[in-house]
ROSE-4610 file (N, C-alpha, C; in Angstrom, 1 decimal, always signed):
// ROSE-4610
residu = [X/X/X/X/X/X/X/X/X/X/X/X/X/X/X/X/X/X/X/X/X/X/X/X/X/X/X/X/X/X/X/X/X/X/X/X/X/X/X/X/X/X/X/X/X/X/X/X/X/X/X/X/X/X/X/X/X/X/X/X/X/X/X/X/X/X/X/X/X/X/X/X/X/X/X/X/X/X/X/X/X/X/X/X/X/X/X/X/X/X/X/X/X/X/X/X/X/X/X/X/X/X/X/X/X/X/X/X/X/X/X/X/X/X/X/X/X/X/X/X/X/X/X/X/X/X/X/X/X/X/X/X/X/X/X/X/X/X/X/X/X/X/X/X/X/X/X/X/X/X/X/X/X/X/X/X/X/X/X/X/X/X/X/X/X/X/X/X/X/X/X/X/X/X/X/X/X/X/X/X/X/X/X/X/X/X/X/X/X/X/X/X/X/X/X/X/X/X/X/X/X/X/X/X/X/X/X/X/X/X/X/X/X/X/X/X/X/X/X/X/X/X/X/X/X/X/X/X/X/X/X/X/X/X/X/X/X/X/X/X/X/X/X/X/X/X/X/X/X/X/X/X/X/X/X/X/X/X/X/X/X/X/X/X/X/X/X/X/X/X/X/X/X/X/X/X/X/X/X/X/X/X/X/X/X/X/X/X/X/X/X/X/X/X/X/X/X/X/X/X/X/X/X/X/X/X/X/X/X/X/X/X/X/X/X/X/X/X/X/X/X/X/X/X/X/X/X/X/X/X/X/X/X/X/X/X/X/X/X/X/X/X/X/X/X/X/X/X/X/X/X/X/X/X/X/X/X/X/X/X/X/X/X/X/X/X/X/X/X/X/X/X/X/X/X/X/X/X/X/X/X/X/X/X/X/X/X/X/X/X/X/X/X/X/X/X/X/X/X/X/X/X/X/X/X/X/X/X/X/X/X/X/X/X/X/X/X/X/X/X/X/X/X/X/X/X/X/X/X/X/X/X/X/X/X/X/X/X/X/X/X/X/X/X/X/X/X/X/X/X/X/X/X/X/X/X/X/X/X/X/X/X/X/X/X/X/X/X/X/X/X/X/X/X/X/X/X/X/X/X/X/X/X/X/X/X/X/X/X/X/X/X/X/X/X/X/X/X/X/X/X/X/X/X/X/X/X/X/X/X/X/X/X/X/X/X/X/X/X/X/X/X/X/X/X/X/X/X/X/X/X/X/X/X/X/X/X/X/X/X/X/X/X/X/X/X/X/X/X/X/X/X/X/X/X/X/X/X/X/X/X/X/X/X/X/X/X/X/X/X/X/X/X/X/X/X/X/X/X/X/X/X/X/X/X/X/X/X/X/X/X/X/X/X/X/X/X/X/X/X/X/X/X/X/X/X/X/X/X/X/X/X/X/X/X/X/X/X/X/X/X/X/X/X/X/X/X/X/X/X/X/X/X/X/X/X/X/X/X]
num = [1/1/1/2/2/2/3/3/3/4/4/4/5/5/5/6/6/6/7/7/7/8/8/8/9/9/9/10/10/10/11/11/11/12/12/12/13/13/13/14/14/14/15/15/15/16/16/16/17/17/17/18/18/18/19/19/19/20/20/20/21/21/21/22/22/22/23/23/23/24/24/24/25/25/25/26/26/26/27/27/27/28/28/28/29/29/29/30/30/30/31/31/31/32/32/32/33/33/33/34/34/34/35/35/35/36/36/36/37/37/37/38/38/38/39/39/39/40/40/40/41/41/41/42/42/42/43/43/43/44/44/44/45/45/45/46/46/46/47/47/47/48/48/48/49/49/49/50/50/50/51/51/51/52/52/52/53/53/53/54/54/54/55/55/55/56/56/56/57/57/57/58/58/58/59/59/59/60/60/60/61/61/61/62/62/62/63/63/63/64/64/64/65/65/65/66/66/66/67/67/67/68/68/68/69/69/69/70/70/70/71/71/71/72/72/72/73/73/73/74/74/74/75/75/75/76/76/76/77/77/77/78/78/78/79/79/79/80/80/80/81/81/81/82/82/82/83/83/83/84/84/84/85/85/85/86/86/86/87/87/87/88/88/88/89/89/89/90/90/90/91/91/91/92/92/92/93/93/93/94/94/94/95/95/95/96/96/96/97/97/97/98/98/98/99/99/99/100/100/100/101/101/101/102/102/102/103/103/103/104/104/104/105/105/105/106/106/106/107/107/107/108/108/108/109/109/109/110/110/110/111/111/111/112/112/112/113/113/113/114/114/114/115/115/115/116/116/116/117/117/117/118/118/118/119/119/119/120/120/120/121/121/121/122/122/122/123/123/123/124/124/124/125/125/125/126/126/126/127/127/127/128/128/128/129/129/129/130/130/130/131/131/131/132/132/132/133/133/133/134/134/134/135/135/135/136/136/136/137/137/137/138/138/138/139/139/139/140/140/140/141/141/141/142/142/142/143/143/143/144/144/144/145/145/145/146/146/146/147/147/147/148/148/148/149/149/149/150/150/150/151/151/151/152/152/152/153/153/153/154/154/154/155/155/155/156/156/156/157/157/157/158/158/158/159/159/159/160/160/160/161/161/161/162/162/162/163/163/163/164/164/164/165/165/165/166/166/166/167/167/167/168/168/168/169/169/169/170/170/170/171/171/171/172/172/172/173/173/173/174/174/174/175/175/175/176/176/176/177/177/177/178/178/178/179/179/179/180/180/180/181/181/181/182/182/182/183/183/183/184/184/184/185/185/185/186/186/186/187/187/187/188/188/188/189/189/189/190/190/190/191/191/191/192/192/192/193/193/193/194/194/194/195/195/195/196/196/196/197/197/197/198/198/198/199/199/199/200/200/200/201/201/201/202/202/202/203/203/203/204/204/204/205/205/205/206/206/206/207/207/207/208/208/208/209/209/209/210/210/210/211/211/211/212/212/212/213/213/213]
x = [+137.6/+137.4/+137.2/+136.6/+136.1/+136.8/+137.1/+138.2/+138.5/+137.1/+137.6/+138.3/+138.1/+138.7/+140.6/+140.1/+141.6/+142.6/+142.1/+142.6/+143.2/+142.4/+142.7/+143.4/+143.8/+145.1/+146.1/+146.0/+146.9/+147.6/+146.8/+146.9/+147.7/+147.3/+147.9/+148.8/+149.3/+150.8/+151.2/+151.3/+152.0/+151.9/+151.6/+151.1/+152.3/+152.8/+153.3/+154.6/+154.6/+156.2/+156.7/+155.5/+155.7/+156.8/+156.2/+156.1/+158.0/+158.0/+159.4/+160.2/+160.2/+160.8/+161.1/+159.7/+159.8/+160.7/+160.5/+161.5/+163.1/+163.2/+164.5/+165.1/+164.2/+164.8/+165.7/+164.3/+164.6/+166.2/+166.9/+167.4/+168.9/+168.7/+169.5/+171.0/+170.8/+171.6/+172.9/+171.0/+171.8/+172.5/+172.1/+172.9/+174.6/+174.8/+176.0/+176.8/+176.5/+176.5/+177.4/+177.3/+176.4/+177.9/+177.5/+178.4/+179.7/+179.5/+180.4/+181.0/+181.2/+181.4/+182.0/+183.1/+183.8/+183.1/+182.3/+181.6/+179.9/+180.5/+178.9/+179.8/+179.0/+179.7/+180.2/+180.7/+181.8/+181.2/+181.2/+180.4/+181.3/+180.7/+182.0/+182.1/+180.8/+181.8/+181.5/+182.4/+181.8/+180.4/+180.2/+179.1/+178.7/+180.3/+180.8/+180.6/+181.0/+180.8/+179.7/+178.7/+177.3/+176.1/+176.6/+175.9/+175.8/+176.6/+176.3/+175.1/+175.4/+174.1/+172.8/+172.5/+171.8/+170.9/+172.2/+171.5/+171.2/+171.5/+172.0/+170.3/+169.6/+168.1/+167.1/+167.7/+166.6/+166.9/+168.0/+168.5/+169.4/+170.1/+171.0/+170.6/+169.6/+168.6/+167.8/+167.0/+166.1/+164.7/+165.0/+164.1/+164.4/+163.8/+163.8/+163.0/+163.9/+163.7/+163.7/+163.7/+163.5/+161.6/+161.9/+160.1/+159.9/+158.6/+157.7/+159.5/+160.4/+161.0/+160.9/+160.7/+160.8/+162.2/+161.2/+162.5/+162.3/+163.5/+163.9/+164.1/+163.9/+164.3/+162.7/+163.8/+162.4/+161.6/+162.8/+161.3/+162.1/+160.9/+161.9/+162.8/+163.7/+165.1/+164.4/+163.5/+162.9/+162.3/+161.9/+160.4/+162.2/+163.1/+164.1/+164.6/+165.1/+165.8/+165.2/+164.1/+163.1/+163.4/+163.2/+162.9/+164.2/+165.2/+166.6/+167.0/+166.1/+166.4/+166.1/+164.2/+164.0/+164.1/+165.1/+165.2/+166.6/+167.0/+168.0/+168.2/+167.4/+166.6/+166.2/+165.6/+164.8/+163.3/+162.7/+160.7/+160.6/+161.0/+159.8/+161.7/+161.0/+161.6/+162.1/+163.1/+163.3/+164.9/+165.2/+166.1/+167.6/+167.2/+168.2/+168.2/+167.6/+167.5/+168.0/+167.9/+168.2/+170.0/+170.4/+171.4/+172.7/+171.7/+172.7/+172.7/+171.9/+171.9/+173.1/+172.4/+173.3/+175.0/+175.0/+176.6/+176.9/+175.6/+175.9/+175.4/+176.2/+176.2/+174.2/+174.5/+172.9/+173.5/+174.1/+175.4/+175.4/+175.4/+175.6/+174.6/+173.6/+172.2/+171.8/+171.3/+171.1/+171.7/+173.3/+173.8/+173.3/+172.9/+172.7/+170.9/+170.4/+169.4/+169.1/+170.5/+170.4/+171.1/+171.8/+172.4/+171.0/+170.1/+169.4/+168.2/+167.8/+167.1/+167.0/+168.4/+169.0/+168.8/+168.8/+168.1/+167.1/+167.2/+165.6/+164.5/+163.1/+162.4/+162.1/+161.3/+161.5/+159.7/+160.3/+159.4/+158.4/+157.0/+155.7/+155.8/+155.0/+155.1/+154.3/+154.9/+155.5/+153.5/+152.8/+151.7/+150.4/+149.5/+148.3/+147.4/+146.9/+146.2/+144.5/+144.7/+143.4/+142.3/+141.0/+140.0/+139.5/+138.9/+137.8/+138.3/+140.2/+140.9/+141.0/+141.2/+141.9/+140.7/+139.3/+137.8/+138.1/+137.8/+137.8/+139.0/+140.3/+141.0/+140.9/+140.5/+140.7/+139.0/+138.0/+137.0/+137.9/+138.5/+139.3/+140.0/+140.9/+141.4/+141.0/+139.5/+139.0/+137.9/+137.9/+136.7/+138.0/+139.3/+139.9/+141.0/+141.1/+141.9/+142.7/+144.0/+144.7/+146.1/+144.8/+146.5/+146.6/+145.8/+145.7/+147.2/+147.6/+149.2/+149.4/+149.6/+150.8/+150.6/+149.9/+150.3/+149.1/+149.1/+148.0/+148.7/+150.2/+150.4/+151.5/+151.0/+151.6/+153.2/+153.3/+155.2/+155.6/+154.7/+155.1/+155.7/+156.0/+156.5/+157.3/+158.2/+158.6/+158.8/+157.5/+157.9/+156.7/+155.9/+154.8/+155.7/+155.8/+156.2/+155.6/+156.1/+156.2/+155.4/+154.6/+154.2/+153.3/+153.8/+153.4/+154.5/+154.9/+155.3/+156.4/+155.7/+156.3/+156.3/+156.4/+156.1/+154.9/+154.2/+153.0/+152.8/+154.1/+153.6/+153.7/+154.9/+155.0/+154.3/+153.5/+152.4/+151.2/+150.4/+150.0/+150.4/+151.7/+151.4/+152.0/+152.3/+152.6/+151.2/+150.1/+148.8/+148.1/+148.4/+147.8/+148.6/+149.5/+150.2/+149.6/+149.2/+149.1/+147.3/+146.7/+145.3/+144.9/+146.1/+146.4/+146.2/+147.1/+147.9/+149.3/+150.0/+151.2/+152.0/+152.0/+153.1/+153.7/+154.6/+155.0/+154.9/+154.7/+154.7/+154.4/+154.7/+155.3/+154.4/+153.0/+151.6/+150.5/+149.5/+148.9/+147.1/+147.6/+146.5/+145.9/+147.4/+147.6/+145.9/+146.5/+146.0/+144.1/+144.5/+143.1/+142.2/+142.6/+142.6/+141.9/+142.3/+142.5/+141.9/+141.1/+140.0/+139.2/+138.3/+137.3/+137.8/+138.8/+138.9/+139.2/+138.9/+139.1/+140.2/+140.5/+141.4/+141.2/+140.8/+140.1/+140.0/+139.9/+140.2/+141.8/+142.3/+143.5/+144.8/+144.1/+144.7/+144.6/+143.3/+143.7/+143.9/+144.1/+144.9/+146.1/+147.2/+148.6/+148.2/+148.0/+147.2/+147.5/+147.2/+146.7/+148.0/+148.2/+149.7/+150.8/+151.1/+152.6/+152.1/+151.4/+151.1/+151.1/+151.5/+151.2/+152.7/+153.3/+154.3/+155.0]
y = [+93.4/+93.8/+93.1/+93.6/+92.2/+92.4/+90.7/+90.8/+91.5/+92.1/+93.3/+94.5/+94.9/+96.3/+95.4/+94.6/+93.7/+94.3/+93.6/+93.0/+94.9/+95.7/+97.6/+97.9/+97.8/+97.1/+97.2/+95.6/+95.1/+95.8/+96.3/+96.6/+97.9/+99.3/+100.1/+99.4/+98.9/+98.7/+98.0/+97.2/+97.4/+98.2/+99.1/+100.6/+101.3/+101.3/+101.9/+101.5/+100.1/+99.6/+99.6/+99.6/+100.1/+101.2/+102.4/+103.8/+103.9/+103.2/+103.0/+102.2/+101.2/+100.7/+101.3/+101.8/+102.6/+103.8/+104.4/+105.8/+105.0/+104.1/+103.9/+103.1/+102.7/+102.2/+103.7/+104.7/+105.8/+106.3/+106.0/+107.1/+105.5/+104.7/+104.2/+104.7/+105.1/+105.9/+106.7/+107.3/+109.1/+109.2/+107.9/+107.7/+107.6/+106.8/+105.9/+107.2/+108.2/+109.4/+110.5/+110.2/+111.4/+111.1/+109.7/+108.9/+108.0/+108.1/+107.2/+105.9/+105.0/+103.6/+103.3/+103.9/+103.5/+103.5/+103.8/+103.8/+102.6/+102.5/+101.1/+99.6/+98.5/+97.7/+97.0/+96.5/+95.3/+93.6/+93.5/+92.0/+90.9/+89.7/+88.8/+88.5/+88.3/+87.6/+88.6/+88.4/+89.3/+88.7/+90.3/+89.1/+88.5/+87.6/+87.0/+85.8/+85.9/+84.1/+83.8/+84.8/+84.5/+83.8/+84.5/+84.1/+81.9/+81.4/+80.1/+79.9/+80.3/+79.9/+80.5/+81.8/+82.4/+81.0/+80.9/+79.7/+78.6/+78.1/+76.7/+76.4/+77.2/+77.2/+77.7/+78.8/+79.1/+78.8/+78.1/+77.8/+79.2/+78.4/+79.7/+79.7/+79.0/+79.1/+80.4/+80.9/+81.5/+80.4/+79.1/+78.4/+77.8/+77.7/+77.1/+75.3/+74.2/+73.2/+72.7/+73.9/+73.3/+73.3/+72.4/+73.2/+74.5/+75.2/+76.1/+76.9/+76.8/+78.6/+78.9/+80.1/+80.4/+80.0/+81.0/+80.9/+82.7/+83.1/+84.5/+85.3/+84.6/+84.9/+85.7/+86.6/+87.4/+88.4/+88.3/+89.3/+90.7/+91.9/+93.2/+93.8/+94.1/+94.3/+95.6/+96.2/+96.9/+96.4/+95.3/+94.2/+93.6/+92.7/+92.3/+93.0/+94.2/+95.0/+95.4/+95.6/+96.0/+94.7/+93.7/+92.2/+91.9/+92.0/+92.2/+93.2/+94.3/+95.7/+94.9/+94.5/+93.6/+92.7/+92.0/+90.7/+91.2/+91.7/+91.7/+93.1/+94.0/+94.4/+93.8/+92.8/+91.9/+91.9/+93.2/+93.7/+92.2/+91.1/+90.0/+88.8/+87.8/+87.3/+85.8/+85.2/+84.2/+83.5/+82.7/+82.7/+82.7/+81.8/+82.2/+82.6/+84.0/+84.6/+85.8/+86.3/+86.8/+86.9/+85.7/+85.7/+85.7/+85.0/+85.3/+86.8/+87.8/+89.5/+90.0/+89.4/+90.4/+91.0/+92.2/+91.9/+93.4/+92.7/+93.1/+95.2/+96.2/+97.5/+97.4/+98.6/+99.1/+98.8/+98.9/+99.2/+97.2/+96.8/+94.7/+94.5/+94.8/+94.6/+95.1/+96.5/+96.2/+96.1/+95.8/+94.6/+93.0/+93.1/+91.5/+91.5/+92.1/+92.4/+92.4/+93.2/+93.3/+92.5/+91.0/+90.4/+88.9/+89.0/+88.1/+88.6/+89.4/+90.2/+90.0/+89.5/+89.5/+87.5/+86.8/+85.9/+85.6/+84.3/+84.2/+84.0/+83.8/+84.0/+82.5/+81.9/+80.3/+79.8/+79.1/+77.9/+77.2/+77.6/+77.3/+76.1/+75.4/+73.9/+73.2/+72.3/+71.3/+70.9/+70.6/+69.9/+70.8/+70.7/+71.7/+71.7/+73.0/+73.6/+72.4/+72.4/+71.2/+73.0/+72.7/+73.2/+74.0/+72.9/+73.8/+74.4/+74.5/+74.9/+76.6/+76.2/+76.9/+78.5/+78.1/+78.8/+79.2/+78.3/+78.9/+80.4/+79.5/+80.9/+82.2/+81.6/+83.2/+84.4/+83.2/+84.7/+85.1/+84.2/+84.5/+86.3/+86.1/+86.8/+88.6/+88.1/+88.8/+90.0/+89.1/+89.6/+90.6/+90.3/+90.7/+91.8/+91.9/+92.1/+92.4/+91.1/+90.8/+91.4/+91.0/+91.4/+93.3/+94.0/+94.8/+95.8/+94.9/+94.5/+94.1/+93.0/+91.9/+92.2/+92.8/+92.7/+92.3/+91.9/+91.1/+89.9/+90.1/+88.8/+88.4/+88.9/+88.5/+88.0/+88.6/+89.4/+89.9/+91.1/+91.9/+92.8/+94.3/+96.0/+96.3/+97.0/+97.6/+97.3/+97.4/+96.9/+95.9/+94.9/+94.5/+93.1/+91.2/+90.0/+89.6/+89.1/+88.1/+87.0/+86.6/+85.6/+84.5/+84.9/+83.8/+83.0/+81.6/+80.5/+80.7/+80.6/+80.4/+79.5/+79.0/+77.0/+77.3/+76.3/+76.5/+76.0/+75.3/+75.1/+76.4/+77.5/+78.3/+79.1/+79.7/+80.1/+80.3/+78.6/+78.3/+78.7/+78.4/+79.0/+80.1/+80.9/+82.3/+83.2/+82.6/+83.0/+82.8/+81.6/+81.2/+81.5/+82.6/+83.5/+84.2/+85.3/+86.7/+87.0/+85.4/+85.1/+85.2/+85.0/+84.6/+85.5/+86.3/+87.7/+87.3/+86.4/+86.2/+86.2/+86.4/+87.0/+88.7/+88.7/+90.4/+90.7/+92.1/+92.0/+94.0/+94.7/+96.3/+97.0/+96.2/+96.6/+95.4/+96.0/+95.5/+95.0/+95.4/+95.4/+93.6/+92.4/+91.6/+90.5/+90.9/+90.5/+90.7/+91.6/+92.3/+92.0/+91.3/+90.9/+89.4/+88.4/+87.8/+87.0/+87.9/+88.4/+86.6/+87.0/+86.2/+85.3/+84.9/+84.0/+82.7/+81.9/+80.6/+79.3/+78.9/+77.8/+76.8/+76.6/+76.0/+76.9/+77.7/+78.6/+79.6/+79.4/+79.4/+79.0/+77.2/+76.7/+75.9/+76.8/+77.0/+77.8/+79.1/+79.8/+80.2/+79.4/+78.8/+77.4/+76.7/+75.9/+76.9/+77.6/+78.6/+78.9/+80.1/+81.1/+80.3/+79.0/+78.1/+78.2/+77.5/+77.5/+78.9/+79.9/+81.1/+81.1/+81.4/+81.5/+83.1]
z = [+112.5/+110.9/+109.6/+108.8/+108.2/+106.8/+106.3/+105.6/+104.7/+104.0/+103.0/+103.8/+104.4/+105.5/+105.4/+105.8/+106.5/+104.5/+103.8/+102.4/+102.2/+102.3/+101.8/+102.5/+103.7/+104.6/+104.5/+103.7/+103.8/+102.1/+101.3/+100.3/+99.9/+100.6/+101.3/+101.5/+102.3/+102.8/+101.8/+100.4/+99.6/+98.8/+98.4/+97.7/+98.2/+99.9/+99.7/+99.5/+100.0/+99.7/+98.1/+97.3/+95.6/+95.6/+96.6/+96.1/+96.2/+97.8/+98.7/+97.4/+96.5/+95.7/+94.4/+94.3/+92.8/+92.4/+94.0/+93.6/+93.8/+95.0/+95.1/+93.7/+92.6/+91.6/+90.6/+90.7/+89.8/+90.3/+91.5/+92.4/+91.9/+91.3/+91.2/+90.9/+89.4/+89.1/+89.3/+89.6/+90.1/+91.9/+92.1/+94.0/+93.5/+92.6/+92.3/+90.8/+90.6/+90.3/+91.5/+92.4/+93.4/+94.3/+95.0/+95.9/+95.3/+94.2/+93.0/+94.4/+93.0/+93.2/+94.7/+95.4/+96.4/+97.4/+97.4/+99.1/+98.8/+97.6/+97.4/+98.0/+98.8/+99.9/+98.7/+99.2/+98.3/+98.3/+97.0/+97.0/+97.3/+98.2/+98.3/+97.2/+95.7/+94.8/+93.9/+92.8/+91.8/+90.9/+90.5/+89.7/+88.8/+88.2/+87.1/+87.9/+89.0/+89.9/+90.3/+91.1/+90.9/+89.7/+88.6/+87.3/+87.6/+87.6/+87.5/+88.4/+89.7/+90.8/+90.3/+89.3/+88.8/+87.7/+87.1/+85.6/+86.0/+87.3/+87.6/+88.0/+88.7/+88.6/+88.1/+87.1/+86.3/+84.8/+84.6/+83.0/+82.2/+81.8/+81.5/+79.8/+79.3/+78.0/+78.0/+79.5/+79.4/+80.6/+80.0/+80.9/+81.3/+82.7/+83.7/+83.9/+83.9/+84.1/+85.7/+86.4/+87.7/+88.5/+89.4/+90.0/+90.4/+89.7/+90.5/+91.0/+89.5/+89.8/+88.3/+88.3/+86.9/+85.9/+85.0/+83.9/+83.3/+82.6/+83.2/+82.1/+81.0/+79.0/+79.1/+78.2/+77.8/+78.3/+80.4/+80.9/+81.2/+81.3/+80.9/+82.0/+81.4/+82.4/+83.7/+83.0/+84.6/+85.6/+84.9/+85.5/+86.9/+85.9/+86.7/+88.0/+87.7/+88.5/+89.5/+89.2/+90.8/+91.6/+91.4/+91.8/+92.0/+91.9/+92.3/+93.6/+93.1/+94.5/+95.5/+95.2/+96.3/+97.1/+96.6/+96.6/+97.8/+96.9/+97.8/+99.6/+99.0/+100.4/+101.2/+101.3/+102.0/+101.8/+100.7/+101.2/+99.9/+99.5/+99.2/+99.9/+100.9/+101.6/+100.6/+100.3/+99.5/+100.3/+101.0/+101.2/+100.1/+99.1/+98.2/+97.9/+96.8/+96.6/+97.4/+98.9/+99.5/+99.5/+99.7/+100.0/+98.8/+97.3/+96.3/+96.2/+96.5/+95.8/+96.5/+98.3/+99.3/+98.6/+99.4/+98.6/+97.5/+96.5/+95.2/+95.5/+94.7/+94.4/+93.4/+93.4/+92.2/+91.0/+90.2/+88.9/+89.1/+89.6/+89.5/+89.8/+89.9/+89.7/+89.0/+88.1/+87.0/+85.7/+86.0/+84.7/+85.0/+86.3/+86.8/+85.8/+85.6/+84.4/+83.7/+82.8/+81.3/+81.2/+81.6/+80.9/+81.3/+82.3/+82.4/+81.5/+80.9/+80.4/+78.7/+78.4/+76.5/+77.0/+77.9/+77.7/+77.1/+76.0/+74.5/+75.3/+75.1/+76.0/+75.8/+76.9/+77.0/+75.6/+75.8/+74.5/+75.0/+74.8/+75.3/+75.9/+76.7/+76.7/+75.9/+75.4/+74.0/+74.0/+75.5/+74.8/+74.6/+73.7/+72.5/+74.4/+74.7/+75.8/+75.8/+76.2/+76.8/+76.3/+75.6/+75.3/+76.4/+76.9/+78.1/+78.9/+79.1/+80.1/+79.3/+78.5/+77.4/+77.4/+77.4/+77.1/+78.6/+80.0/+81.1/+81.1/+80.9/+81.0/+80.8/+78.8/+78.4/+79.2/+79.9/+80.1/+81.0/+82.0/+83.7/+82.3/+81.9/+81.2/+81.1/+80.0/+79.2/+80.8/+81.8/+83.1/+83.6/+83.6/+84.5/+84.3/+82.4/+82.1/+82.0/+81.6/+82.3/+81.4/+80.0/+78.7/+79.1/+79.9/+79.8/+80.4/+81.2/+81.7/+81.6/+81.6/+80.8/+79.3/+78.6/+76.9/+76.2/+74.7/+74.7/+74.0/+74.0/+74.0/+75.3/+76.5/+77.7/+77.8/+77.2/+77.5/+78.5/+78.7/+80.0/+79.3/+80.0/+79.5/+80.6/+80.9/+81.8/+83.2/+84.4/+85.4/+85.6/+84.3/+84.6/+83.8/+84.7/+84.2/+82.9/+81.9/+81.0/+81.4/+81.3/+81.4/+81.0/+79.4/+78.2/+78.2/+77.9/+78.3/+79.4/+80.9/+81.6/+82.5/+83.1/+84.1/+84.4/+84.2/+84.3/+85.7/+86.8/+88.2/+88.8/+88.1/+89.0/+88.7/+87.9/+87.8/+89.2/+89.3/+90.1/+91.0/+91.8/+92.9/+92.9/+91.8/+92.4/+92.3/+91.4/+91.5/+92.9/+94.1/+95.1/+95.9/+95.4/+96.5/+96.8/+95.1/+95.4/+96.3/+95.6/+96.0/+97.7/+98.2/+99.7/+99.9/+99.5/+100.0/+100.5/+100.1/+101.1/+100.1/+98.8/+98.6/+98.0/+99.3/+98.7/+97.6/+97.0/+96.0/+96.1/+95.0/+95.0/+94.7/+94.2/+93.7/+94.1/+95.3/+95.0/+94.1/+93.1/+92.3/+92.3/+92.2/+91.9/+93.0/+94.7/+95.3/+95.4/+94.4/+94.0/+93.0/+91.7/+90.6/+91.4/+92.0/+92.0/+93.0/+94.1/+94.9/+94.9/+93.9/+93.4/+92.1/+91.9/+91.0/+91.8/+91.5/+92.2/+91.7/+92.3/+92.3/+91.3/+90.3/+89.3/+88.5/+88.7/+87.4/+87.2/+88.7/+88.6/+87.3/+87.7/+87.3/+85.8/+85.1/+83.9/+83.0/+84.5/+83.5/+83.1/+84.4/+84.3/+83.0/+82.9/+82.0/+80.2/+80.6/+79.1/+79.1/+79.9/+79.6/+79.4/+80.2/+80.0/+78.3/+77.8/+76.3/+75.3/+75.5/+74.9/+74.5/+72.9/+72.4/+73.1]
């Protein structure tokens, strides 16, 4: 099998997961209304008791100070809801996140996403962008229409994440994982877009985005 065929096959698998996740997210409110809160699994800890663990890694002011851990401030609520659902169902496997989400009800996932979405957006990285890297990144953005999905100001919307002022090291890590198709997502488009993007371009793009307001 050719690499392209293999990638298309994995892309179809990711799209199938996205369909499942999208349907599940759409049914969250309906399910709670139909079956009632009594049948939802009991949490090992309340939502309030878990928040300090979230803030310890991701930052309670919306900006992460932990290497390769994303800032969550300003992220769209719907995007966060889907990500938390995927962690709970182990559609995305990150052990600490799977553990923290374990046992949370659909309603609690939605409340947690709403709480995190209200955190202030992170401030861009202090240092000024390198002109050469910024020019290279803007070429990648134009070629791949990154701002079509993520917005002209890269603030994201609905199920698309905010990438402006995100941690640079986290962006590099995530983009490389998408390129290698090792990051499980609900949409195969990122793996397809990054297939032809070089490591040098990824570094430039992360450098540029981390410094956007």
